[in-house]
N, C-alpha and C positions, 0 to 999 in steps of 0.2 A: 504493500500500500504506500510505499514511499513515492510511487509515481503519481499519486493523487494530488490534486491541487492543494496547496498549502495556504491556509488562511491565518492572518494575524488577528488574534482575539483582543488582548489588552495586556499591557505591562508584562511582556514576555511569554504570554500564553499562546499556544499554537493549536490549530485544528486542521483536520484534513477532510476533504470533501469528495463524496462520490455522488454525482448528480443522478437524479432519477425523475420519473414523471410526476410523482405526487408531492405532497407537502413535505417540508423539511423536518427532520428529526435529529435532535442533538443526542449523541451517545457519550456517556462518561464511564470510563473503564475502572477496573479494580486496582488494588495496590500492586505496584511493581510492573504493571502491564502498560499498554498505551493504546492509542486508537486503532492500531492494526489488529488488536485482539478481537475486534468485532467483525472481521472479514466473513466468517461463516454466517453470522446472523444477517449481515447485509445481503449476502447471496440468497438467503432464504426470504428476504423481504424486498423484492425487486421493484415494488410499486412506489417506493418512497425515495426522497432525496436525503441521503445520509451525510451527517457531519459529525466527525469524531473529535472530541476535545482531548488533548493531552494535558493532564493535571500538572500543577507545579512540581518540578523535580522528576517528571516522567516524560518519556518520549522526547520530542523536540522542544518542549517548554523549558523555561528558565527555572533555576532553583527557587525554593521558597525564600521570599525576601524578608528582611527584618521587621517590616511593618505589616506583613500579610497575616490575615486570620480568616476564619471561615466566613465571617460576615462580608469582608471585602471580596473574597473569592466569589461568593454568591452574587454580589452586586455586579462584578465583572461579567459573570455568565449571563445575568439578566440583560445587561447593556448589549452584549453580543447578540443575544437572542432577539432583542428588539430591533437591532440594526439589520439582522439577517432575516427577520420575520419568521423566526422559529417558534412554534407553539407547542411542540411535543418534545419530551425528554425521556430517555431511557438510561438507567444507570445501574451499576453493579457494585455491591459491597462498599468498599472505600469511596467509590464514586457517588453513592447514594447520600453521603453527607453533604456534598456540594449541591446535588439536585434538590434535596429536601430544604436546604438553606435558601435556594433560589425560590422555591415554592413559598417559603415563609416570608421572604422579602417582597415577593410579588404574588400574593395569594390568589389573585383572579386573572393573571395574565396568561398562564399556560392552559391549553385546551386539554392536555392529558399528560400524565407522567407514569412511568413504569419503574418500580424500584425492585431490583433483584437482590436477594439476601440483604435486606436493609439493616443499616446500623444507624445509631443516633449519637450525636455528640453529647457526652455526659450520660449516655444511656447504658444499658446492660452490656457487658463485655465478657469474653471468654478468658479465664485465667491462663490457660495454656497458650493461647494466641498472644496474650500480653507478655508472657515469659519469653516467647520467641522474639518479640520485638526487642526485649531487653538484651537477649543474646546477640541479636543482629547489631544493636548499637555498640555493644562491647567489641564485637568483631570489627566494626567500622572504625572504632577509636584506635585500634591497633593495626589498621590498614591491612586487614585480612584479604587474601586474594578473592577475586570475583567468584571462583568456583566454590569456595567455602561459604561465601554469602548465599549463593544460589542453593547449595545443598542444605544449609541450615533453614532457609525460608521454605523450601519446597518439601521439607520433612515435617512442617507444621501441620497440625490437625486440620487446618482450614483447607488444605490441599487434598484431603482424603477423598478417594474416588477417582481422581484424575489419573492415577497410575494404572487404572483399568483401561484407559484409552491411550495407547502409546503415541499415536500421531498427535493427539491434543497435548499430551505431556511434553513431547518434543517441541511443539510449536510455542507453547507458553514458556517452557524452559529457556528457549532462545531469547525471549523478551526479558526474563528475569536475569539471565546472564549478561545482558547488555545494559541493565539498569545501573544508574550511577550512584545510588544510595546517599546522595547529598542531603536528603531530608532527615537523615539520622545525625548529621553533624550538629552538635549542641542541641539535639532534640528539636530541630526546627519543625518536624512533623506535628508536634503538639500544638503549634499555632493554627494548624488546619483542623484541630479537634475542639476549637473554642471559638465563640462562646457555646455553652451547652444549648441543646435544642430541647426545651421543656414542653410539657403537654399544653401549656397555655399558648405557646408559639404554634404548635401543630394544629390547634383548634382554629387558627386563622385561615388555614389552607382550604380553599374551595375547589382547587384543581381535582378532577377525577383521578384517583390513584389506583394503580394495579400493583399489588405486591406479588412477586414471584419468588418462591422459596422451595428448596429441595426438602423432601421428607427426612433426609439424613443430615440436614444442616445442624449446626451447633445450637444448643438451647438458647443461648443469648440472642441469636438472630431471630429465632421463632418468637422470643419475648418482644423484641423490637417490632416485629410484624404485628403482634397483638396490640401493642401500644398504638401503632398507626391505625389499625382497624377501629380501635376504641375512640380515638380522638379526632381523626379526620372524617368529616361528614360523608364524603363520597370515596370510599375505599373498599376494594375487593381483593381477595387473596386467591391465588392459584398455587397449589402445592404439587410439585413435580415428583413422581415416583422414582425410587432408586436413584436419587440425585443428592449430591452433597452441596457444599457451600458455593462453589462456582457454578451456580445452577444454569444460567443461560448458556455458558460455554460447554458444560457437560451434557446438557439435554437441549440442543439447539432447535430440534424439530418441534417438540411441545412448547418450548418457549416462544418460538417464532409464531406459532399458531395463536397463542394467547395474546402476544403483543399486537399482531395484525388485527385481531378482533377489537382490542382496546383502542388502538389508533383509529380504526375506521369508525368506531362508535362515537368518537369525540373529535373527528376531523371536520372542521367547519366547511372547508372547500369541498370535501366529498359529500357532506350533507346537502350543501346547496346544489351540487350537480345532480344528486339523486332526486331532489324535489323539483328541479327545474327553476329554482328561485334565482333572482339576480343579486 
């Protein structure tokens, strides 16, 4: 996907674009991945105009800046979506923090949002995943080789199930191997985990949400999904069978079907076309 058009977002953020016949959809990837991780999902959803954001310190985007935080990142994403007339967002895991923040900051702008394996800033977290982050930071501090960083991260429980799909494991492993890990310097990543996203914030969201989660995902992410269902007025959940944390990547077929239905149900351009309205 490096041959796709490169878009400047704001203050060092970069996105890549795969044009299509339908409305624009912004995709936000998981931790240590980048916009190229969505290749299979885009292949399965040919009717849409796809734009993949590289999060700070990921892909082609710049490292996390000293003044960055989750609120500022959400505001940059909203400004980019307004400029590009993007009304749909799909995000996975770490990327759902940014998507949710954008929905909080602009609660009635987006026509739809899909959150895969959702997490919430200040919300429930898995202790084993947290311990892996700590080990990664210690390895980064002593300049451990990229291979050791990759091995440590991909042995985390959050990757469970990927090893059963060798082609997917190889593809994602290549992205992890190329990751720069600058977000761990002085724990810069913590700036993108704040401020907390509390239930009062979530209740402001009027965007129709679809939560996609694997049945074998970690309990903390199921709890986050439950919080969203309880607090966001228009929220539905789809649970994928025999699927772990990286749900959309592990089960692209069922994920694409659910996402296609959600996008079409809330796509203004498609609804106008179907009704013959001007």
